[in-house]
GUGUDREN-49311 format. One record per atom (N, C-alpha, C, O): x, y, z; chain; residue in three letters; atom name. Coordinates in nm, 3 decimals, padded with zeros to 5 digits. Atoms other than C-alpha are relative to their C-alpha. Layout:
<recs>
         u         v         w   unit   code   site
         X         Y         Z      A    ALA     CA
...
</recs>
This chain:
<recs>
         u         v         w   unit   code   site
    00.052   -00.110   -00.087      A    MET      N
    03.839    02.847   -04.421      A    MET     CA
    00.113    00.002    00.112      A    MET      C
    00.178   -00.094    00.155      A    MET      O
   -00.109   -00.031   -00.091      A    PRO      N
    04.067    03.014   -04.183      A    PRO     CA
   -00.044   -00.048    00.155      A    PRO      C
   -00.162   -00.065    00.185      A    PRO      O
    00.024    00.060   -00.141      A    ALA      N
    04.097    02.889   -03.805      A    ALA     CA
   -00.094    00.104    00.069      A    ALA      C
   -00.180    00.062    00.147      A    ALA      O
    00.082   -00.101   -00.076      A    ALA      N
    03.934    03.220   -03.685      A    ALA     CA
   -00.148   -00.025   -00.040      A    ALA      C
   -00.237   -00.020    00.045      A    ALA      O
    00.141    00.021    00.040      A    ALA      N
    03.622    03.147   -03.892      A    ALA     CA
   -00.055   -00.127    00.067      A    ALA      C
   -00.169   -00.127    00.115      A    ALA      O
    00.044    00.125   -00.071      A    TRP      N
    03.599    02.793   -03.751      A    TRP     CA
   -00.026    00.029    00.146      A    TRP      C
   -00.128   -00.011    00.202      A    TRP      O
    00.009   -00.034   -00.150      A    PHE      N
    03.648    02.920   -03.400      A    PHE     CA
   -00.129    00.093    00.015      A    PHE      C
   -00.197    00.081    00.117      A    PHE      O
    00.103   -00.087   -00.014      A    THR      N
    03.381    03.186   -03.462      A    THR     CA
   -00.134   -00.083   -00.015      A    THR      C
   -00.233   -00.059    00.054      A    THR      O
    00.118    00.085    00.027      A    LEU      N
    03.134    02.918   -03.600      A    LEU     CA
   -00.018   -00.082    00.130      A    LEU      C
   -00.132   -00.096    00.173      A    LEU      O
    00.017    00.093   -00.107      A    ILE      N
    03.201    02.688   -03.297      A    ILE     CA
   -00.048    00.073    00.125      A    ILE      C
   -00.134    00.020    00.195      A    ILE      O
    00.037   -00.090   -00.097      A    VAL      N
    03.166    02.968   -03.043      A    VAL     CA
   -00.165    00.050   -00.018      A    VAL      C
   -00.245    00.053    00.076      A    VAL      O
    00.132   -00.034    00.032      A    ALA      N
    02.841    03.085   -03.219      A    ALA     CA
   -00.099   -00.116    00.026      A    ALA      C
   -00.209   -00.099    00.079      A    ALA      O
    00.086    00.121   -00.024      A    ALA      N
    02.707    02.718   -03.214      A    ALA     CA
   -00.013   -00.025    00.148      A    ALA      C
   -00.122   -00.062    00.191      A    ALA      O
    00.004    00.016   -00.152      A    LEU      N
    02.788    02.693   -02.837      A    LEU     CA
   -00.107    00.094    00.053      A    LEU      C
   -00.202    00.057    00.122      A    LEU      O
    00.088   -00.101   -00.059      A    ILE      N
    02.616    03.009   -02.763      A    ILE     CA
   -00.153   -00.034   -00.037      A    ILE      C
   -00.240   -00.032    00.050      A    ILE      O
    00.128    00.038    00.050      A    ILE      N
    02.308    02.908   -02.973      A    ILE     CA
   -00.042   -00.124    00.071      A    ILE      C
   -00.160   -00.127    00.107      A    ILE      O
    00.049    00.125   -00.062      A    ALA      N
    02.292    02.558   -02.813      A    ALA     CA
   -00.029    00.033    00.138      A    ALA      C
   -00.134   -00.011    00.183      A    ALA      O
    00.022   -00.035   -00.134      A    ILE      N
    02.325    02.703   -02.454      A    ILE     CA
   -00.127    00.090    00.006      A    ILE      C
   -00.210    00.070    00.095      A    ILE      O
    00.121   -00.074   -00.003      A    THR      N
    02.060    02.956   -02.530      A    THR     CA
   -00.121   -00.088   -00.018      A    THR      C
   -00.223   -00.077    00.049      A    THR      O
    00.124    00.092    00.037      A    ALA      N
    01.835    02.682   -02.687      A    ALA     CA
   -00.033   -00.078    00.132      A    ALA      C
   -00.150   -00.087    00.169      A    ALA      O
    00.019    00.078   -00.119      A    VAL      N
    01.876    02.476   -02.372      A    VAL     CA
   -00.068    00.084    00.103      A    VAL      C
   -00.165    00.038    00.163      A    VAL      O
    00.058   -00.088   -00.092      A    GLY      N
    01.795    02.769   -02.152      A    GLY     CA
   -00.155    00.037   -00.036      A    GLY      C
   -00.246    00.048    00.047      A    GLY      O
    00.135   -00.038    00.039      A    LEU      N
    01.494    02.858   -02.358      A    LEU     CA
   -00.106   -00.139    00.006      A    LEU      C
   -00.227   -00.129    00.028      A    LEU      O
    00.076    00.116   -00.030      A    LEU      N
    01.373    02.493   -02.341      A    LEU     CA
   -00.047   -00.014    00.144      A    LEU      C
   -00.161   -00.052    00.172      A    LEU      O
    00.014   -00.009   -00.146      A    ARG      N
    01.402    02.520   -01.962      A    ARG     CA
   -00.118    00.093    00.032      A    ARG      C
   -00.209    00.060    00.108      A    ARG      O
    00.105   -00.098   -00.021      A    VAL      N
    01.186    02.832   -01.972      A    VAL     CA
   -00.132   -00.054   -00.058      A    VAL      C
   -00.236   -00.032    00.004      A    VAL      O
    00.118    00.051    00.049      A    ILE      N
    00.935    02.661   -02.189      A    ILE     CA
   -00.068   -00.105    00.094      A    ILE      C
   -00.189   -00.105    00.117      A    ILE      O
    00.048    00.102   -00.095      A    PHE      N
    00.908    02.361   -01.946      A    PHE     CA
   -00.053    00.072    00.128      A    PHE      C
   -00.155    00.030    00.183      A    PHE      O
    00.036   -00.065   -00.122      A    HIS      N
    00.881    02.598   -01.652      A    HIS     CA
   -00.135    00.071   -00.030      A    HIS      C
   -00.229    00.057    00.048      A    HIS      O
    00.125   -00.069    00.028      A    LEU      N
    00.612    02.812   -01.821      A    LEU     CA
   -00.121   -00.105   -00.021      A    LEU      C
   -00.236   -00.068    00.003      A    LEU      O
    00.102    00.100    00.012      A    ARG      N
    00.413    02.484   -01.896      A    ARG     CA
   -00.037   -00.047    00.142      A    ARG      C
   -00.154   -00.079    00.164      A    ARG      O
    00.036    00.031   -00.137      A    ALA      N
    00.423    02.399   -01.528      A    ALA     CA
   -00.077    00.105    00.057      A    ALA      C
   -00.176    00.078    00.125      A    ALA      O
    00.066   -00.124   -00.059      A    VAL      N
    00.316    02.751   -01.433      A    VAL     CA
   -00.142   -00.009   -00.058      A    VAL      C
   -00.236    00.000    00.021      A    VAL      O
    00.114    00.008    00.068      A    ARG      N
    00.035    02.717   -01.688      A    ARG     CA
   -00.095   -00.103    00.061      A    ARG      C
   -00.214   -00.080    00.084      A    ARG      O
    00.080    00.122   -00.061      A    ALA      N
   -00.078    02.378   -01.540      A    ALA     CA
   -00.063    00.049    00.138      A    ALA      C
   -00.181    00.031    00.171      A    ALA      O
    00.036   -00.054   -00.135      A    THR      N
   -00.086    02.543   -01.194      A    THR     CA
   -00.103    00.106   -00.010      A    THR      C
   -00.189    00.115    00.077      A    THR      O
    00.095   -00.111    00.015      A    LEU      N
   -00.280    02.839   -01.317      A    LEU     CA
   -00.135   -00.058   -00.056      A    LEU      C
   -00.240    00.003   -00.036      A    LEU      O
    00.117    00.051    00.056      A    VAL      N
   -00.529    02.618   -01.495      A    VAL     CA
   -00.076   -00.058    00.137      A    VAL      C
   -00.197   -00.043    00.157      A    VAL      O
    00.056    00.057   -00.112      A    ALA      N
   -00.580    02.439   -01.162      A    ALA     CA
   -00.053    00.109    00.101      A    ALA      C
   -00.160    00.091    00.159      A    ALA      O
    00.041   -00.103   -00.074      A    THR      N
   -00.597    02.764   -00.966      A    THR     CA
   -00.126    00.069   -00.063      A    THR      C
   -00.209    00.116    00.014      A    THR      O
    00.118   -00.054    00.068      A    THR      N
   -00.860    02.895   -01.226      A    THR     CA
   -00.121   -00.073    00.057      A    THR      C
   -00.219   -00.016    00.105      A    THR      O
    00.129    00.073   -00.042      A    GLY      N
   -01.093    02.611   -01.138      A    GLY     CA
   -00.017    00.021    00.147      A    GLY      C
   -00.133    00.035    00.188      A    GLY      O
    00.030   -00.035   -00.142      A    GLY      N
   -01.046    02.671   -00.769      A    GLY     CA
   -00.076    00.144    00.018      A    GLY      C
   -00.177    00.160    00.087      A    GLY      O
    00.061   -00.129   -00.005      A    VAL      N
   -01.121    03.036   -00.814      A    VAL     CA
   -00.144    00.007   -00.057      A    VAL      C
   -00.228    00.083   -00.009      A    VAL      O
    00.120   -00.005    00.057      A    GLN      N
   -01.411    02.965   -01.033      A    GLN     CA
   -00.106   -00.056    00.114      A    GLN      C
   -00.215   -00.003    00.134      A    GLN      O
    00.075    00.052   -00.100      A    ALA      N
   -01.544    02.746   -00.749      A    ALA     CA
   -00.033    00.090    00.110      A    ALA      C
   -00.147    00.097    00.156      A    ALA      O
    00.016   -00.107   -00.100      A    VAL      N
   -01.492    03.014   -00.498      A    VAL     CA
   -00.104    00.103   -00.041      A    VAL      C
   -00.193    00.140    00.037      A    VAL      O
    00.097   -00.095    00.067      A    ALA      N
   -01.680    03.257   -00.730      A    ALA     CA
   -00.146   -00.050    00.013      A    ALA      C
   -00.237    00.023    00.051      A    ALA      O
    00.124    00.050    00.002      A    GLN      N
   -01.965    03.020   -00.755      A    GLN     CA
   -00.058   -00.011    00.148      A    GLN      C
   -00.171    00.028    00.176      A    GLN      O
    00.039    00.001   -00.139      A    LEU      N
   -01.981    02.955   -00.385      A    LEU     CA
   -00.030    00.134    00.073      A    LEU      C
   -00.104    00.139    00.171      A    LEU      O
    00.031   -00.130   -00.069      A    THR      N
   -01.984    03.320   -00.291      A    THR     CA
   -00.086    00.093   -00.093      A    THR      C
   -00.091    00.215   -00.079      A    THR      O
    00.094   -00.075    00.080      A    SER      N
   -02.232    03.419   -00.560      A    SER     CA
   -00.125    00.052    00.091      A    SER      C
   -00.189    00.150    00.056      A    SER      O
    00.115   -00.037   -00.073      A    THR      N
   -02.497    03.444   -00.293      A    THR     CA
    00.024    00.104    00.111      A    THR      C
   -00.065    00.144    00.186      A    THR      O
   -00.040   -00.093   -00.106      A    VAL      N
   -02.295    03.685   -00.074      A    VAL     CA
   -00.082    00.141   -00.017      A    VAL      C
   -00.129    00.198    00.082      A    VAL      O
    00.062   -00.138    00.013      A    PRO      N
   -02.452    04.011   -00.222      A    PRO     CA
   -00.153   -00.013    00.043      A    PRO      C
   -00.205    00.082    00.101      A    PRO      O
    00.133    00.014   -00.038      A    GLU      N
   -02.803    03.879   -00.166      A    GLU     CA
   -00.001   -00.016    00.166      A    GLU      C
   -00.076    00.051    00.237      A    GLU      O
    00.001    00.013   -00.145      A    ARG      N
   -02.725    03.766    00.188      A    ARG     CA
    00.043    00.116    00.083      A    ARG      C
   -00.002    00.134    00.196      A    ARG      O
   -00.046   -00.119   -00.060      A    LEU      N
   -02.543    04.086    00.272      A    LEU     CA
   -00.123    00.107   -00.005      A    LEU      C
   -00.136    00.188    00.086      A    LEU      O
    00.110   -00.097   -00.002      A    THR      N
   -02.855    04.286    00.170      A    THR     CA
   -00.096   -00.051    00.113      A    THR      C
   -00.150    00.029    00.189      A    THR      O
    00.085    00.056   -00.093      A    SER      N
   -03.054    04.052    00.385      A    SER     CA
    00.038    00.029    00.153      A    SER      C
   -00.041    00.069    00.238      A    SER      O
   -00.059   -00.043   -00.136      A    VAL      N
   -02.827    04.097    00.692      A    VAL     CA
   -00.010    00.145    00.024      A    VAL      C
   -00.035    00.184    00.138      A    VAL      O
    00.001   -00.144   -00.019      A    ASN      N
   -02.821    04.466    00.641      A    ASN     CA
   -00.142    00.037    00.038      A    ASN      C
   -00.168    00.118    00.127      A    ASN      O
    00.147   -00.027   -00.021      A    ALA      N
   -03.196    04.470    00.632      A    ALA     CA
   -00.037   -00.037    00.150      A    ALA      C
   -00.110    00.035    00.218      A    ALA      O
    00.028    00.049   -00.137      A    SER      N
   -03.202    04.262    00.967      A    SER     CA
    00.061    00.084    00.102      A    SER      C
    00.011    00.092    00.214      A    SER      O
   -00.072   -00.079   -00.100      A    LEU      N
   -02.960    04.491    01.135      A    LEU     CA
   -00.045    00.146   -00.003      A    LEU      C
   -00.006    00.222    00.086      A    LEU      O
    00.049   -00.134    00.003      A    LYS      N
   -03.137    04.817    01.027      A    LYS     CA
   -00.086    00.039    00.120      A    LYS      C
   -00.072    00.151    00.169      A    LYS      O
    00.065   -00.038   -00.118      A    PRO      N
   -03.375    04.807    01.315      A    PRO     CA
    00.088    00.026    00.121      A    PRO      C
    00.060    00.116    00.201      A    PRO      O
   -00.093   -00.017   -00.126      A    VAL      N
   -03.094    04.776    01.575      A    VAL     CA
    00.077    00.122   -00.020      A    VAL      C
    00.104    00.192    00.077      A    VAL      O
   -00.074   -00.125    00.013      A    ARG      N
   -02.901    05.057    01.409      A    ARG     CA
   -00.094    00.113    00.019      A    ARG      C
   -00.053    00.212    00.081      A    ARG      O
    00.097   -00.097   -00.013      A    ASP      N
   -03.206    05.264    01.397      A    ASP     CA
   -00.034    00.031    00.157      A    ASP      C
   -00.050    00.143    00.205      A    ASP      O
    00.033   -00.018   -00.155      A    ALA      N
   -03.280    05.196    01.772      A    ALA     CA
    00.120    00.069    00.071      A    ALA      C
    00.104    00.156    00.157      A    ALA      O
   -00.124   -00.062   -00.066      A    LEU      N
   -02.918    05.284    01.868      A    LEU     CA
    00.010    00.146   -00.038      A    LEU      C
    00.047    00.232    00.042      A    LEU      O
    00.004   -00.147    00.050      A    ALA      N
   -02.949    05.605    01.653      A    ALA     CA
   -00.097    00.079    00.080      A    ALA      C
   -00.073    00.194    00.115      A    ALA      O
    00.101   -00.075   -00.071      A    ALA      N
   -03.259    05.693    01.832      A    ALA     CA
    00.036    00.032    00.159      A    ALA      C
   -00.041    00.098    00.230      A    ALA      O
   -00.040   -00.034   -00.126      A    GLY      N
   -03.078    05.713    02.157      A    GLY     CA
   -00.028   -00.106    00.114      A    GLY      C
   -00.021   -00.079    00.234      A    GLY      O
    00.028    00.099   -00.091      A    TYR      N
   -03.166    05.380    02.310      A    TYR     CA
    00.130   -00.032    00.087      A    TYR      C
    00.243   -00.008    00.044      A    TYR      O
   -00.112    00.018   -00.097      A    SER      N
   -02.946    05.282    02.606      A    SER     CA
    00.088   -00.122   -00.045      A    SER      C
    00.042   -00.225   -00.094      A    SER      O
   -00.106    00.113    00.051      A    THR      N
   -02.618    05.074    02.533      A    THR     CA
    00.043   -00.054    00.139      A    THR      C
    00.154   -00.107    00.150      A    THR      O
   -00.053    00.058   -00.134      A    THR      N
   -02.605    04.973    02.910      A    THR     CA
    00.019   -00.152   -00.007      A    THR      C
    00.111   -00.210    00.051      A    THR      O
   -00.010    00.155    00.011      A    GLY      N
   -02.665    04.608    02.822      A    GLY     CA
    00.137   -00.036   -00.058      A    GLY      C
    00.207   -00.123   -00.008      A    GLY      O
   -00.123    00.020    00.069      A    TRP      N
   -02.372    04.620    02.592      A    TRP     CA
    00.130    00.015    00.094      A    TRP      C
    00.224   -00.064    00.100      A    TRP      O
   -00.111   -00.030   -00.091      A    VAL      N
   -02.147    04.779    02.844      A    VAL     CA
    00.015   -00.098    00.103      A    VAL      C
    00.127   -00.141    00.132      A    VAL      O
   -00.006    00.104   -00.100      A    VAL      N
   -02.241    04.535    03.110      A    VAL     CA
    00.054   -00.123   -00.062      A    VAL      C
    00.146   -00.178   -00.002      A    VAL      O
   -00.048    00.109    00.075      A    GLY      N
   -02.183    04.250    02.860      A    GLY     CA
    00.141   -00.005    00.002      A    GLY      C
    00.210   -00.087    00.062      A    GLY      O
   -00.158   -00.014    00.016      A    TYR      N
   -01.839    04.376    02.762      A    TYR     CA
    00.072   -00.010    00.141      A    TYR      C
    00.174   -00.078    00.155      A    TYR      O
   -00.071    00.000   -00.138      A    THR      N
   -01.750    04.435    03.141      A    THR     CA
    00.007   -00.135    00.040      A    THR      C
    00.117   -00.182    00.071      A    THR      O
   -00.008    00.134   -00.051      A    ILE      N
   -01.857    04.082    03.238      A    ILE     CA
    00.087   -00.087   -00.083      A    ILE      C
    00.144   -00.180   -00.026      A    ILE      O
   -00.088    00.074    00.083      A    GLY      N
   -01.663    03.941    02.939      A    GLY     CA
    00.142    00.032    00.040      A    GLY      C
    00.223   -00.060    00.057      A    GLY      O
   -00.131   -00.038   -00.044      A    ILE      N
   -01.358    04.129    03.039      A    ILE     CA
    00.043   -00.055    00.132      A    ILE      C
    00.157   -00.098    00.150      A    ILE      O
   -00.029    00.062   -00.142      A    ILE      N
   -01.380    04.015    03.406      A    ILE     CA
    00.026   -00.144   -00.008      A    ILE      C
    00.110   -00.196    00.065      A    ILE      O
   -00.027    00.143    00.021      A    ILE      N
   -01.405    03.653    03.283      A    ILE     CA
    00.132   -00.022   -00.059      A    ILE      C
    00.205   -00.112   -00.017      A    ILE      O
   -00.135    00.025    00.073      A    VAL      N
   -01.104    03.683    03.056      A    VAL     CA
    00.111    00.022    00.117      A    VAL      C
    00.203   -00.059    00.131      A    VAL      O
   -00.100   -00.026   -00.101      A    LEU      N
   -00.907    03.841    03.351      A    LEU     CA
    00.010   -00.111    00.114      A    LEU      C
    00.119   -00.141    00.162      A    LEU      O
    00.007    00.115   -00.088      A    VAL      N
   -01.016    03.560    03.591      A    VAL     CA
    00.076   -00.122   -00.069      A    VAL      C
    00.163   -00.183   -00.005      A    VAL      O
   -00.064    00.107    00.061      A    VAL      N
   -00.906    03.301    03.343      A    VAL     CA
    00.149    00.014   -00.006      A    VAL      C
    00.228   -00.077    00.022      A    VAL      O
   -00.149   -00.026    00.010      A    VAL      N
   -00.573    03.477    03.285      A    VAL     CA
    00.062   -00.021    00.142      A    VAL      C
    00.170   -00.079    00.155      A    VAL      O
   -00.062    00.007   -00.130      A    ALA      N
   -00.523    03.501    03.670      A    ALA     CA
    00.013   -00.146    00.032      A    ALA      C
    00.105   -00.181    00.105      A    ALA      O
   -00.008    00.141   -00.035      A    LEU      N
   -00.591    03.120    03.687      A    LEU     CA
    00.106   -00.067   -00.093      A    LEU      C
    00.180   -00.155   -00.048      A    LEU      O
   -00.092    00.072    00.089      A    VAL      N
   -00.386    03.021    03.382      A    VAL     CA
    00.160    00.035    00.035      A    VAL      C
    00.248   -00.051    00.032      A    VAL      O
   -00.142   -00.041   -00.018      A    VAL      N
   -00.060    03.227    03.467      A    VAL     CA
    00.051   -00.074    00.119      A    VAL      C
    00.166   -00.117    00.104      A    VAL      O
   -00.064    00.093   -00.105      A    PRO      N
    00.003    03.036    03.799      A    PRO     CA
    00.025   -00.135   -00.054      A    PRO      C
    00.132   -00.189   -00.026      A    PRO      O
   -00.007    00.124    00.052      A    ILE      N
   -00.054    02.714    03.617      A    ILE     CA
    00.131   -00.007   -00.093      A    ILE      C
    00.214   -00.098   -00.082      A    ILE      O
   -00.118   -00.014    00.095      A    LEU      N
    00.204    02.821    03.343      A    LEU     CA
    00.130    00.005    00.087      A    LEU      C
    00.225   -00.069    00.060      A    LEU      O
   -00.118   -00.014   -00.074      A    LEU      N
    00.454    02.926    03.608      A    LEU     CA
    00.036   -00.133    00.068      A    LEU      C
    00.151   -00.178    00.062      A    LEU      O
   -00.027    00.133   -00.058      A    LEU      N
    00.419    02.597    03.797      A    LEU     CA
    00.054   -00.094   -00.104      A    LEU      C
    00.158   -00.157   -00.082      A    LEU      O
   -00.049    00.085    00.118      A    ALA      N
    00.461    02.407    03.470      A    ALA     CA
    00.150    00.034   -00.045      A    ALA      C
    00.227   -00.053   -00.086      A    ALA      O
   -00.125   -00.035    00.033      A    ARG      N
    00.769    02.602    03.402      A    ARG     CA
    00.106   -00.040    00.100      A    ARG      C
    00.215   -00.086    00.067      A    ARG      O
   -00.072    00.036   -00.122      A    SER      N
    00.905    02.547    03.751      A    SER     CA
    00.022   -00.162   -00.001      A    SER      C
    00.133   -00.211    00.021      A    SER      O
   -00.014    00.160    00.015      A    ILE      N
    00.837    02.154    03.710      A    ILE     CA
    00.093   -00.022   -00.122      A    ILE      C
    00.178   -00.111   -00.112      A    ILE      O
   -00.087    00.022    00.114      A    GLY      N
    01.009    02.177    03.370      A    GLY     CA
    00.146    00.021    00.028      A    GLY      C
    00.233   -00.049   -00.023      A    GLY      O
   -00.126   -00.028   -00.036      A    ASN      N
    01.307    02.332    03.523      A    ASN     CA
    00.064   -00.119    00.098      A    ASN      C
    00.182   -00.155    00.098      A    ASN      O
   -00.040    00.112   -00.096      A    GLU      N
    01.319    02.056    03.790      A    GLU     CA
    00.031   -00.130   -00.066      A    GLU      C
    00.111   -00.209   -00.017      A    GLU      O
   -00.008    00.133    00.062      A    ALA      N
    01.293    01.771    03.549      A    ALA     CA
    00.152   -00.029   -00.025      A    ALA      C
    00.197   -00.134    00.020      A    ALA      O
   -00.144    00.034    00.033      A    PRO      N
    01.665    01.790    03.428      A    PRO     CA
    00.080   -00.032    00.131      A    PRO      C
    00.173   -00.113    00.127      A    PRO      O
   -00.076    00.024   -00.122      A    LYS      N
    01.785    01.798    03.795      A    LYS     CA
   -00.036   -00.133    00.045      A    LYS      C
    00.051   -00.210    00.086      A    LYS      O
    00.047    00.133   -00.044      A    ILE      N
    01.565    01.498    03.880      A    ILE     CA
    00.066   -00.108   -00.093      A    ILE      C
    00.104   -00.215   -00.047      A    ILE      O
   -00.066    00.102    00.098      A    ASN      N
    01.708    01.319    03.566      A    ASN     CA
    00.136   -00.030    00.037      A    ASN      C
    00.177   -00.146    00.046      A    ASN      O
   -00.139    00.002   -00.039      A    ASP      N
    02.062    01.399    03.667      A    ASP     CA
    00.016   -00.084    00.129      A    ASP      C
    00.104   -00.170    00.137      A    ASP      O
   -00.010    00.067   -00.126      A    ALA      N
    02.002    01.274    04.023      A    ALA     CA
   -00.033   -00.158   -00.025      A    ALA      C
    00.029   -00.247    00.034      A    ALA      O
    00.020    00.145    00.028      A    LEU      N
    01.852    00.947    03.885      A    LEU     CA
    00.111   -00.067   -00.065      A    LEU      C
    00.143   -00.182   -00.035      A    LEU      O
   -00.119    00.049    00.071      A    THR      N
    02.146    00.902    03.656      A    THR     CA
    00.110   -00.023    00.100      A    THR      C
    00.175   -00.126    00.085      A    THR      O
   -00.094    00.024   -00.096      A    ASP      N
    02.382    00.941    03.957      A    ASP     CA
   -00.035   -00.118    00.080      A    ASP      C
    00.053   -00.197    00.115      A    ASP      O
    00.030    00.106   -00.075      A    ALA      N
    02.178    00.697    04.148      A    ALA     CA
    00.013   -00.140   -00.064      A    ALA      C
    00.036   -00.241    00.003      A    ALA      O
   -00.015    00.117    00.083      A    VAL      N
    02.189    00.441    03.868      A    VAL     CA
    00.156   -00.023    00.002      A    VAL      C
    00.194   -00.138    00.022      A    VAL      O
   -00.141    00.018    00.008      A    HIS      N
    02.571    00.490    03.845      A    HIS     CA
    00.050   -00.057    00.152      A    HIS      C
    00.128   -00.151    00.165      A    HIS      O
   -00.042    00.028   -00.146      A    ASN      N
    02.609    00.471    04.242      A    ASN     CA
   -00.049   -00.143    00.037      A    ASN      C
    00.017   -00.211    00.115      A    ASN      O
    00.052    00.127   -00.049      A    THR      N
    02.392    00.153    04.272      A    THR     CA
    00.034   -00.111   -00.092      A    THR      C
   -00.001   -00.225   -00.061      A    THR      O
   -00.044    00.103    00.092      A    ALA      N
    02.541   -00.036    03.969      A    ALA     CA
    00.085   -00.106    00.076      A    ALA      C
    00.081   -00.224    00.039      A    ALA      O
   -00.092    00.121   -00.060      A    PRO      N
    02.787   -00.228    04.198      A    PRO     CA
   -00.085   -00.086    00.089      A    PRO      C
   -00.035   -00.188    00.137      A    PRO      O
    00.095    00.090   -00.070      A    LEU      N
    02.485   -00.371    04.382      A    LEU     CA
   -00.029   -00.117   -00.080      A    LEU      C
   -00.066   -00.219   -00.022      A    LEU      O
    00.022    00.110    00.080      A    GLY      N
    02.447   -00.596    04.085      A    GLY     CA
    00.106   -00.119    00.032      A    GLY      C
    00.084   -00.233   -00.009      A    GLY      O
   -00.096    00.101   -00.034      A    ALA      N
    02.755   -00.787    04.219      A    ALA     CA
   -00.022   -00.046    00.153      A    ALA      C
    00.061   -00.117    00.209      A    ALA      O
    00.033    00.025   -00.145      A    LEU      N
    02.591   -00.815    04.578      A    LEU     CA
   -00.021   -00.152    00.005      A    LEU      C
    00.023   -00.214    00.102      A    LEU      O
    00.031    00.146   -00.011      A    ARG      N
    02.474   -01.177    04.493      A    ARG     CA
    00.137   -00.070    00.009      A    ARG      C
    00.156   -00.165    00.086      A    ARG      O
   -00.142    00.074   -00.016      A    THR      N
    02.851   -01.270    04.435      A    THR     CA
    00.051    00.019    00.150      A    THR      C
    00.103   -00.075    00.211      A    THR      O
   -00.044   -00.017   -00.138      A    THR      N
    02.929   -01.110    04.778      A    THR     CA
   -00.062   -00.099    00.093      A    THR      C
    00.002   -00.164    00.176      A    THR      O
    00.083    00.090   -00.090      A    ILE      N
    02.649   -01.305    04.940      A    ILE     CA
    00.059   -00.145   -00.014      A    ILE      C
    00.078   -00.218    00.084      A    ILE      O
   -00.044    00.150    00.010      A    GLU      N
    02.777   -01.633    04.796      A    GLU     CA
    00.140   -00.019    00.055      A    GLU      C
    00.174   -00.127    00.104      A    GLU      O
   -00.137    00.007   -00.061      A    HIS      N
    03.133   -01.558    04.904      A    HIS     CA
   -00.013   -00.006    00.153      A    HIS      C
    00.043   -00.090    00.223      A    HIS      O
    00.024    00.010   -00.145      A    ALA      N
    03.016   -01.476    05.245      A    ALA     CA
   -00.065   -00.126    00.063      A    ALA      C
   -00.036   -00.167    00.175      A    ALA      O
    00.063    00.122   -00.034      A    THR      N
    02.799   -01.781    05.260      A    THR     CA
    00.108   -00.113    00.017      A    THR      C
    00.109   -00.191    00.112      A    THR      O
   -00.111    00.106    00.002      A    ILE      N
    03.110   -02.000    05.169      A    ILE     CA
    00.091    00.033    00.120      A    ILE      C
    00.139   -00.060    00.184      A    ILE      O
   -00.093   -00.038   -00.111      A    ILE      N
    03.318   -01.810    05.432      A    ILE     CA
   -00.077   -00.048    00.128      A    ILE      C
   -00.019   -00.121    00.208      A    ILE      O
    00.066    00.035   -00.121      A    ILE      N
    03.053   -01.856    05.702      A    ILE     CA
    00.002   -00.157    00.009      A    ILE      C
    00.025   -00.210    00.117      A    ILE      O
    00.006    00.157   -00.014      A    GLY      N
    03.027   -02.240    05.619      A    GLY     CA
    00.129   -00.036    00.043      A    GLY      C
    00.139   -00.122    00.131      A    GLY      O
   -00.137    00.041   -00.028      A    GLY      N
    03.398   -02.262    05.639      A    GLY     CA
    00.028    00.034    00.144      A    GLY      C
    00.101   -00.041    00.210      A    GLY      O
   -00.026   -00.031   -00.139      A    LEU      N
    03.399   -02.087    05.975      A    LEU     CA
   -00.085   -00.093    00.091      A    LEU      C
   -00.039   -00.138    00.196      A    LEU      O
    00.083    00.101   -00.088      A    GLN      N
    03.115   -02.306    06.111      A    GLN     CA
    00.070   -00.133    00.005      A    GLN      C
    00.085   -00.191    00.113      A    GLN      O
   -00.081    00.126    00.000      A    ARG      N
    03.311   -02.619    05.999      A    ARG     CA
    00.117    00.007    00.101      A    ARG      C
    00.142   -00.080    00.184      A    ARG      O
   -00.126   -00.006   -00.080      A    GLY      N
    03.626   -02.484    06.163      A    GLY     CA
   -00.045    00.009    00.151      A    GLY      C
    00.022   -00.054    00.233      A    GLY      O
    00.051   -00.013   -00.136      A    ARG      N
    03.435   -02.398    06.489      A    ARG     CA
   -00.047   -00.144    00.047      A    ARG      C
   -00.026   -00.180    00.163      A    ARG      O
    00.033    00.137   -00.044      A    ALA      N
    03.287   -02.762    06.485      A    ALA     CA
    00.107   -00.081    00.024      A    ALA      C
    00.092   -00.172    00.106      A    ALA      O
   -00.110    00.076   -00.002      A    ARG      N
    03.627   -02.902    06.444      A    ARG     CA
    00.077    00.025    00.143      A    ARG      C
    00.141   -00.061    00.205      A    ARG      O
   -00.071   -00.048   -00.117      A    LEU      N
    03.757   -02.706    06.738      A    LEU     CA
   -00.085   -00.032    00.120      A    LEU      C
   -00.042   -00.011    00.233      A    LEU      O
    00.095    00.041   -00.105      A    GLY      N
    03.459   -02.828    06.942      A    GLY     CA
   -00.080    00.109    00.054      A    GLY      C
   -00.121    00.107    00.170      A    GLY      O
    00.078   -00.117   -00.053      A    GLY      N
    03.277   -02.507    06.967      A    GLY     CA
   -00.110    00.025   -00.056      A    GLY      C
   -00.179    00.120   -00.018      A    GLY      O
</recs>
């Protein structure tokens, strides 16, 4: 067989092998998707079962609300609702009025915290030499003792 034929067979085999690997990957991916869908189907069936009573309950709720709707349609006063909403809005505004200063103070404190930390870092750096104060005291004690001995020798 000529070299061109061998080359064509090798290239065709490579293309088929690469395609086969790609198709195997697709098969494995589709199997994973199928497993996920099976699990999802079980969940959806559970939701369907749990929500099966919704139509009955909705009819019951609608029947319970019908007198209220009829009363409102008949022209009954909605003053109670207006007062309730007004009181609710006032309460929300009062809460907001109290929370906003708290948040502003918290922000201010948060802005001061790095400054305090920097000042404390400086204080640690500045007071680090005080660790050698004991050595200074020992030297001073020795010097004072020597001075006291010298004074005693001189008669003073």
